[in-house]
C-alpha positions as CSV (number, residue, x, y, z in Angstrom):
1,M,-1.1,19.3,11.2
2,N,-4.8,20.3,10.7
3,V,-7.2,17.5,10.9
4,E,-8.2,17.7,7.1
5,L,-4.3,17.3,6.6
6,R,-4.6,14.5,8.5
7,V,-7.2,12.8,7.2
8,A,-6.1,13.4,3.4
9,S,-3.0,11.9,4.6
10,A,-4.3,9.0,6.2
11,N,-6.4,8.4,2.9
12,R,-3.5,8.4,0.8
13,W,-1.8,5.6,3.4
14,W,-4.9,3.4,3.0
15,A,-4.8,3.7,-0.7
16,R,-1.6,2.5,-1.0
17,V,-2.1,-0.3,1.3
18,A,-5.1,-1.4,-0.5
19,A,-3.1,-1.2,-3.6
20,T,-0.4,-2.9,-2.2
21,V,-2.7,-5.9,-1.3
22,R,-4.8,-6.2,-4.4
23,R,-0.8,-6.6,-6.1
24,I,0.1,-9.2,-3.2
25,I,-3.2,-11.2,-4.2
26,G,-3.4,-10.5,-7.6
27,A,-6.6,-9.1,-7.9
28,P,-7.0,-6.8,-11.2
29,D,-7.0,-2.9,-10.7
30,Y,-9.2,-1.4,-13.0
31,A,-8.4,2.2,-11.9
32,A,-4.5,1.6,-12.9
33,Y,-5.6,0.1,-16.2
34,V,-7.9,2.9,-17.0
35,A,-5.1,5.5,-16.2
36,H,-2.6,3.3,-18.4
37,V,-5.0,3.5,-21.3
38,H,-5.4,7.3,-21.2
39,A,-2.0,8.0,-20.8
40,Q,-0.2,5.4,-23.2
41,H,-3.1,4.9,-25.6
42,P,-4.6,8.2,-26.5
43,G,-8.0,7.6,-28.5
44,C,-8.2,4.2,-27.3
45,E,-11.3,3.5,-25.4
46,P,-10.6,1.4,-22.1
47,M,-12.7,-1.7,-21.5
48,S,-15.6,-1.5,-19.1
49,E,-14.7,-2.6,-15.5
50,R,-16.7,-5.5,-16.0
51,E,-15.1,-6.7,-19.6
52,F,-11.6,-5.9,-17.6
53,V,-12.3,-8.0,-14.6
54,R,-13.6,-10.8,-16.7
55,E,-10.4,-10.7,-19.5
56,R,-7.6,-10.3,-16.2
57,L,-9.4,-13.9,-14.6
58,S,-9.5,-15.7,-17.9
59,A,-6.1,-14.7,-18.5
60,R,-5.1,-16.0,-15.1
61,Y,-7.0,-19.2,-14.7
62,E,-7.9,-20.9,-18.1
63,R,-4.3,-21.0,-19.3
64,P,-3.1,-24.2,-18.0
65,G,0.6,-24.4,-16.5
66,S,0.2,-20.7,-15.5
67,R,-0.3,-21.6,-11.8
68,C,1.7,-23.0,-9.3
69,C,-0.7,-25.3,-7.7
């Protein structure tokens, strides 16, 4: 396996690890959101990254009873 393929493989592996960690800790994933909007809602404009993060965090923390602790 040449160096470029090893680097590409390592980059894909780290991207999967990072995505898994974000899901575990509940961090919003803007890239996945944008991909979903483009794939499932053609013609709709996705929120900006700032709007997305603000909306996800408010949905997570502003509802009483939505957390276990």
